[in-house]
C-alpha positions as CSV (number, residue, x, y, z in Angstrom):
1,X,18.9,106.7,-131.4
2,X,19.8,104.2,-129.0
3,X,21.9,102.2,-131.1
4,X,23.8,105.4,-132.4
5,X,24.6,106.6,-128.7
6,X,25.8,103.3,-128.2
7,X,28.4,103.2,-130.8
8,X,29.4,106.9,-129.9
9,X,30.0,105.8,-126.3
10,X,31.8,102.8,-127.7
11,X,33.9,104.5,-129.6
12,X,34.5,107.0,-127.0
13,X,35.8,104.1,-124.5
14,X,37.6,102.9,-127.2
15,X,39.7,106.2,-127.5
16,X,39.8,106.8,-123.8
17,X,41.8,103.3,-123.8
18,X,44.2,104.3,-126.5
19,X,44.8,107.8,-125.1
20,X,45.4,106.4,-121.6
21,X,48.6,106.3,-120.4
22,X,50.3,103.0,-120.0
23,X,51.8,101.8,-116.7
24,X,54.6,103.3,-115.4
25,X,57.8,101.2,-116.7
26,X,60.8,100.4,-114.0
27,X,63.9,99.6,-115.9
28,X,66.8,97.6,-114.2
29,X,69.8,97.5,-115.6
30,X,72.0,94.6,-114.6
31,X,75.4,93.8,-115.1
32,X,77.1,90.8,-114.7
33,X,81.0,89.1,-115.3
34,X,82.1,85.7,-117.1
35,X,79.7,85.8,-119.9
36,X,80.7,82.0,-120.8
37,X,79.6,81.2,-117.3
38,X,76.4,83.4,-117.0
39,X,75.0,84.7,-120.0
40,X,72.4,82.3,-120.5
41,X,71.5,82.1,-117.0
42,X,71.2,85.7,-116.8
43,X,68.8,85.7,-119.9
44,X,66.7,82.8,-118.1
45,X,66.0,84.2,-114.9
46,X,65.3,87.7,-116.3
47,X,63.0,86.5,-118.8
48,X,61.0,84.6,-116.2
49,X,60.9,87.6,-113.8
50,X,59.3,90.0,-116.3
51,X,56.6,87.4,-116.6
52,X,55.6,88.1,-113.3
53,X,56.6,91.6,-113.2
54,X,55.3,93.1,-116.4
55,X,56.0,96.9,-115.0
56,X,59.5,95.8,-115.0
57,X,62.2,95.7,-118.2
58,X,65.5,94.2,-117.2
59,X,68.3,95.6,-119.2
60,X,72.1,94.0,-119.7
61,X,75.2,96.4,-119.4
62,X,78.1,94.9,-121.4
63,X,79.7,92.0,-119.3
64,X,83.0,92.1,-117.9
65,X,85.4,89.3,-118.5
66,X,86.4,88.4,-114.8
67,X,85.4,89.2,-111.4
68,X,88.3,91.9,-111.3
69,X,87.3,93.5,-114.2
70,X,83.7,93.8,-112.9
71,X,84.9,95.0,-109.7
72,X,86.9,97.9,-111.3
73,X,84.4,99.0,-113.7
74,X,82.1,99.3,-110.7
75,X,84.4,101.4,-108.8
76,X,85.1,103.3,-111.7
77,X,81.2,104.4,-112.8
78,X,80.2,104.7,-108.8
79,X,78.1,107.5,-108.7
80,X,77.9,108.2,-112.3
81,X,74.8,107.6,-114.7
82,X,76.6,104.6,-116.1
83,X,76.4,102.7,-112.8
84,X,74.4,99.8,-113.2
85,X,71.4,99.1,-110.9
86,X,72.7,95.7,-110.0
87,X,76.0,93.9,-110.5
88,X,77.3,90.4,-109.7
89,X,80.7,90.9,-107.9
90,X,83.1,88.3,-106.6
91,X,82.8,87.4,-103.3
92,X,86.2,87.9,-102.0
93,X,85.7,91.6,-103.5
94,X,82.6,92.4,-101.5
95,X,84.7,94.1,-99.0
96,X,86.7,96.3,-101.5
97,X,82.7,98.2,-101.5
98,X,82.1,98.3,-98.1
99,X,85.0,99.7,-97.0
100,X,84.8,102.6,-100.3
101,X,81.0,102.8,-99.4
102,X,80.2,101.8,-102.8
103,X,76.9,99.5,-103.1
104,X,73.9,99.7,-100.9
105,X,73.5,98.0,-97.5
106,X,70.8,95.2,-97.9
107,X,70.6,94.9,-94.0
108,X,67.7,97.5,-93.5
109,X,65.7,95.4,-96.6
110,X,66.6,92.0,-94.9
111,X,65.8,92.7,-91.4
112,X,62.1,93.6,-92.8
113,X,62.2,90.4,-94.7
114,X,61.0,86.8,-93.6
115,X,64.3,85.4,-95.1
116,X,64.2,81.8,-93.3
117,X,61.1,80.9,-95.0
118,X,62.5,81.8,-98.5
119,X,65.5,79.9,-98.1
120,X,68.1,82.3,-97.1
121,X,69.8,81.4,-93.7
122,X,72.2,83.2,-91.8
123,X,74.9,80.8,-93.2
124,X,74.2,82.1,-96.8
125,X,73.8,85.5,-95.8
126,X,76.8,85.8,-94.0
127,X,78.9,84.8,-97.4
128,X,77.8,88.5,-98.6
129,X,78.3,90.4,-95.5
130,X,81.2,92.4,-94.5
131,X,81.5,94.8,-91.3
132,X,78.1,94.6,-90.3
133,X,76.6,95.2,-93.9
134,X,74.6,93.0,-96.3
135,X,76.3,93.7,-99.4
136,X,75.0,91.5,-101.5
137,X,72.6,88.1,-101.6
138,X,74.9,85.3,-102.7
139,X,73.8,84.3,-106.0
140,X,76.6,81.4,-107.6
141,X,78.6,79.5,-104.8
142,X,81.2,76.7,-105.3
143,X,83.7,74.8,-104.1
144,X,86.4,72.8,-105.1
145,X,86.0,69.0,-106.2
146,X,87.7,66.2,-107.8
147,X,86.7,65.7,-111.6
148,X,88.3,62.4,-112.8
149,X,88.7,60.4,-115.7
150,X,87.7,57.0,-114.8
151,X,89.0,55.2,-118.1
152,X,92.3,56.5,-117.4
153,X,92.0,55.9,-113.5
154,X,91.0,52.1,-114.2
155,X,93.8,51.7,-117.0
156,X,96.5,53.0,-114.2
157,X,95.0,49.9,-112.1
158,X,92.9,52.4,-110.3
159,X,89.1,51.9,-109.2
160,X,86.9,54.5,-110.5
161,X,84.1,53.1,-107.9
162,X,86.5,54.1,-105.3
163,X,88.5,56.8,-106.4
164,X,91.3,58.5,-103.6
165,X,90.4,60.1,-100.3
166,X,93.8,61.4,-99.5
167,X,96.2,63.3,-101.2
168,X,98.8,60.5,-100.6
169,X,96.4,58.1,-102.8
170,X,96.0,60.9,-105.3
171,X,100.0,61.3,-105.7
172,X,100.2,57.7,-105.9
173,X,97.7,57.2,-108.7
174,X,98.9,60.2,-110.7
175,X,102.1,59.1,-110.9
176,X,100.9,55.8,-112.3
177,X,98.6,57.8,-115.0
178,X,101.4,59.2,-115.7
179,X,103.7,56.2,-116.4
180,X,100.9,54.9,-119.3
181,X,102.9,57.1,-121.5
182,X,101.8,58.7,-125.1
183,X,101.7,62.5,-123.5
184,X,99.2,61.2,-120.4
185,X,99.2,63.6,-117.7
186,X,98.7,62.3,-114.3
187,X,97.0,65.6,-112.3
188,X,96.1,69.2,-112.9
189,X,95.5,71.5,-110.2
190,X,94.2,75.0,-110.9
191,X,96.3,77.1,-108.8
192,X,96.4,79.8,-111.4
193,X,94.9,83.0,-111.7
194,X,94.0,83.7,-108.3
195,X,94.5,82.6,-104.4
196,X,91.4,80.3,-104.1
197,X,92.7,76.8,-104.8
198,X,95.9,77.5,-102.9
199,X,93.8,78.6,-99.9
200,X,91.6,75.1,-100.8
201,X,94.7,74.1,-99.0
202,X,95.4,76.5,-96.7
203,X,92.0,76.1,-95.0
204,X,91.9,72.3,-95.9
205,X,95.0,72.3,-93.4
206,X,93.0,74.6,-90.9
207,X,94.8,77.4,-91.3
208,X,94.0,81.2,-92.6
209,X,95.9,84.2,-94.4
210,X,96.1,86.6,-91.8
211,X,95.7,86.8,-87.9
212,X,92.7,87.3,-86.0
213,X,93.3,91.5,-85.8
214,X,94.6,91.1,-89.8
215,X,97.9,92.7,-88.9
216,X,100.1,89.7,-89.9
217,X,100.6,87.3,-92.2
218,X,99.5,83.9,-90.9
219,X,100.0,81.6,-93.9
220,X,104.0,81.3,-92.9
221,X,103.3,78.9,-90.2
222,X,103.0,74.6,-90.2
223,X,99.6,74.9,-92.4
224,X,100.6,77.3,-95.3
225,X,104.3,75.7,-95.6
226,X,102.2,72.1,-95.7
227,X,100.1,73.4,-98.5
228,X,103.3,74.4,-100.7
229,X,105.1,71.4,-99.7
230,X,101.8,69.4,-101.2
231,X,101.9,71.3,-104.5
232,X,105.8,70.6,-104.5
233,X,104.6,66.8,-104.1
234,X,102.2,67.7,-107.0
235,X,105.0,68.2,-109.4
236,X,107.8,65.7,-107.9
237,X,105.4,62.7,-106.8
238,X,102.4,63.3,-109.2
239,X,104.4,64.3,-112.1
240,X,102.2,67.2,-112.8
241,X,103.6,69.7,-115.5
242,X,103.6,73.8,-115.3
243,X,100.7,74.3,-117.6
244,X,98.2,77.1,-118.5
245,X,95.2,77.1,-116.8
246,X,93.9,76.7,-120.2
247,X,96.1,73.9,-121.6
248,X,95.3,72.1,-118.3
249,X,91.6,72.4,-119.1
250,X,91.7,71.4,-123.1
251,X,93.7,68.4,-122.1
252,X,91.4,67.5,-119.6
253,X,89.1,67.8,-122.2
254,X,90.8,65.7,-124.8
255,X,91.1,62.7,-122.2
256,X,94.7,63.1,-121.6
257,X,94.6,64.1,-117.8
258,X,93.5,61.5,-115.1
259,X,92.1,63.8,-112.3
260,X,91.5,67.7,-112.3
261,X,91.0,69.9,-108.9
262,X,88.9,72.7,-109.8
263,X,85.7,74.8,-109.0
264,X,82.5,73.1,-109.5
265,X,81.2,75.8,-111.2
266,X,83.0,74.9,-114.2
267,X,81.0,71.5,-114.1
268,X,78.7,72.0,-116.9
269,X,81.7,73.4,-119.2
270,X,83.7,70.3,-118.6
271,X,80.7,68.2,-119.4
272,X,80.4,69.8,-122.5
273,X,83.9,69.8,-123.4
274,X,84.3,66.3,-122.6
275,X,81.4,65.1,-124.4
276,X,81.6,61.4,-124.8
277,X,85.2,61.1,-125.0
278,X,85.5,59.4,-121.8
279,X,83.5,58.3,-118.5
280,X,83.6,61.7,-116.3
281,X,83.3,61.3,-112.7
282,X,83.4,63.7,-109.6
283,X,84.0,63.5,-105.8
284,X,84.7,65.3,-102.9
285,X,88.2,67.0,-102.7
286,X,90.6,64.6,-100.4
287,X,90.5,64.9,-96.9
288,X,93.2,67.1,-95.3
289,X,92.1,67.6,-91.7
290,X,88.9,66.0,-90.7
291,X,88.1,68.6,-87.9
292,X,89.6,71.8,-88.7
293,X,89.5,71.3,-92.6
294,X,87.4,73.8,-94.4
295,X,86.8,74.7,-98.2
296,X,86.5,78.4,-99.7
297,X,83.4,79.5,-101.4
298,X,83.8,80.5,-104.6
299,X,81.2,82.5,-106.8
300,X,79.3,86.0,-106.6
301,X,76.9,88.2,-104.8
302,X,74.4,90.1,-106.1
303,X,74.8,93.7,-105.3
304,X,72.5,96.8,-105.6
305,X,73.8,100.1,-106.4
306,X,71.1,102.2,-107.2
307,X,70.5,105.2,-104.9
308,X,67.0,105.8,-106.3
309,X,64.4,105.0,-103.0
310,X,61.7,104.1,-105.5
311,X,63.7,101.7,-107.4
312,X,65.4,100.2,-104.6
313,X,62.2,98.1,-104.0
314,X,61.9,96.9,-107.4
315,X,66.1,95.9,-107.6
316,X,65.5,94.1,-103.8
317,X,62.9,91.9,-105.3
318,X,64.5,91.2,-108.6
319,X,67.9,90.5,-106.7
320,X,65.9,87.9,-104.2
321,X,64.3,86.3,-107.0
322,X,67.6,86.0,-108.8
323,X,69.2,84.4,-105.7
324,X,66.1,82.2,-104.5
325,X,64.8,78.7,-105.5
326,X,64.1,79.6,-109.3
327,X,67.3,81.2,-109.4
328,X,69.3,78.3,-108.1
329,X,67.3,75.6,-110.5
330,X,69.2,77.9,-113.5
331,X,72.2,78.5,-112.3
332,X,72.8,75.1,-110.7
333,X,72.3,73.1,-113.7
334,X,73.8,75.9,-116.5
335,X,76.7,76.0,-114.2
336,X,77.6,73.5,-111.9
337,X,77.7,75.8,-108.6
338,X,76.3,74.8,-105.5
339,X,72.9,76.0,-104.5
340,X,73.2,79.4,-102.5
341,X,69.1,78.8,-101.3
342,X,68.3,76.2,-98.9
343,X,65.1,75.4,-100.5
344,X,66.2,75.0,-104.0
345,X,67.6,71.1,-103.6
346,X,64.5,70.2,-101.4
347,X,61.7,71.1,-103.7
348,X,61.2,68.8,-106.7
349,X,59.9,72.1,-108.5
350,X,63.6,73.3,-108.4
351,X,66.4,71.0,-107.7
352,X,65.0,68.1,-105.9
353,X,64.8,65.6,-109.1
354,X,67.8,67.1,-110.5
355,X,70.5,66.2,-108.1
356,X,69.1,62.2,-108.0
357,X,69.4,62.0,-112.1
358,X,72.5,64.3,-112.3
359,X,75.5,62.6,-110.1
360,X,78.1,64.5,-111.4
361,X,76.7,67.7,-109.4
362,X,76.2,65.8,-106.2
363,X,79.9,66.5,-105.1
364,X,79.9,70.0,-104.7
365,X,76.8,69.5,-102.9
366,X,78.3,67.6,-100.3
367,X,80.5,69.7,-99.0
368,X,78.2,72.8,-98.5
369,X,78.9,72.0,-94.8
370,X,82.5,73.2,-94.7
371,X,82.4,75.7,-96.9
372,X,83.5,79.0,-95.5
373,X,83.9,82.4,-97.4
374,X,86.3,83.5,-99.8
375,X,88.9,85.6,-97.7
376,X,89.4,89.3,-98.9
377,X,92.8,91.0,-97.9
378,X,92.0,94.0,-95.9
379,X,93.1,97.6,-97.7
380,X,93.7,98.7,-101.1
381,X,96.7,95.7,-102.1
382,X,94.1,93.1,-102.2
383,X,95.1,92.5,-105.8
384,X,98.3,92.6,-105.4
385,X,98.4,90.3,-102.5
386,X,96.5,87.8,-104.7
387,X,99.1,88.6,-107.8
388,X,102.0,87.8,-105.6
389,X,100.7,84.6,-104.0
390,X,99.9,83.4,-107.5
391,X,103.8,84.4,-109.0
392,X,104.9,82.7,-106.4
393,X,102.9,79.7,-106.5
394,X,104.1,80.0,-110.5
395,X,107.9,79.8,-109.5
396,X,107.2,76.7,-106.9
397,X,105.2,74.7,-109.8
398,X,108.1,75.8,-112.3
399,X,110.4,74.3,-109.6
400,X,112.6,77.4,-109.5
401,X,112.0,77.7,-105.6
402,X,111.6,75.3,-102.6
403,X,108.4,75.3,-100.7
404,X,110.3,77.3,-97.7
405,X,111.9,79.7,-100.2
406,X,108.2,80.5,-101.6
407,X,106.6,80.7,-98.3
408,X,109.8,83.0,-97.3
409,X,108.9,85.6,-100.4
410,X,105.3,85.5,-99.8
411,X,105.1,86.3,-96.4
412,X,107.7,88.8,-96.9
413,X,106.3,90.4,-100.0
414,X,102.5,90.3,-98.7
415,X,103.4,92.0,-95.5
416,X,104.6,94.8,-97.6
417,X,101.4,95.0,-99.0
418,X,99.0,95.1,-95.6
419,X,97.6,98.8,-94.6
420,X,99.8,100.1,-91.6
């Protein structure tokens, strides 16, 4: 009889276990841009996160091809059922969200948290701050670096162990590499697409895009003209051709370009593209103004969009994980971006040994102390302003205008697009 009772109770217990409702699952819908850069990264981070958070399900929305497309998608979906819980927005477009009231201010979350002990310094937090709002946490951050083909540098009489440290030295070496013939190009500077690489020269001279009150164009001054003159010299003295961004990159991969100036975020792709075709090296951007010179911070920030109070705690936790030491340990090796968390490069569990074993990644890391936020123009015409700058840079590289003409046209056109 006791055996029968045990069997009955065991059966009832098993039935109860089966019939009991499963633990509530929180679904976090994540959107991100540029799948070529971030698809694998996002999958690795989400997989690791759910290992320790089995009550959370990560679902990915269809990624956007560019930061700009991602921003426009978020603006269209704002307040709708299609709006994701999290998106990774270009740092220079956070201002648009802040000014339009789209996205959740993380400041109340951050103020209750001990961010410093988790590697989020005030400097890094500021990268995703605007108008007193913490619009997100910087996720993937980059600065422009100097890539070079050590084989071509040596063939042209340069020293691969001591690459150029000034733009004058760069231009002289570029001309020598171009003189090797057989379709060889001395240098490429990634001016296409947006104003980021132009800002590297402008900030490098100690300049700014607008005045402190943001009512007047400031790049019409000596720093802006010097930046345009330098691009003009790249063409005239460095023999840089007017190629598309993709053509520049493919030529570098093929071993036909001696020096390339581009984001450290493209490092992993460049390593893969080059393969073993030549000796690839990287170093810091040439110094322009040692005292005032700065470099723009490229990349994106994780932004919370869900207004569901119950879900926000889980989303904030995921954002911190993605932007934290583990996230950096995935983003940096997988792309080339610099760590956006100060614990990651100091801890062997994350990136401590990585930088010792991967010297190509050190250039971007060594420039972090002069990184400043990627500037975002005020008002609703930020994208048009960027396009205006790029269009005029194209005219300059194609030698259709002088640096002075390009500056005057840029100043006039951007002035018309600023808020009145």
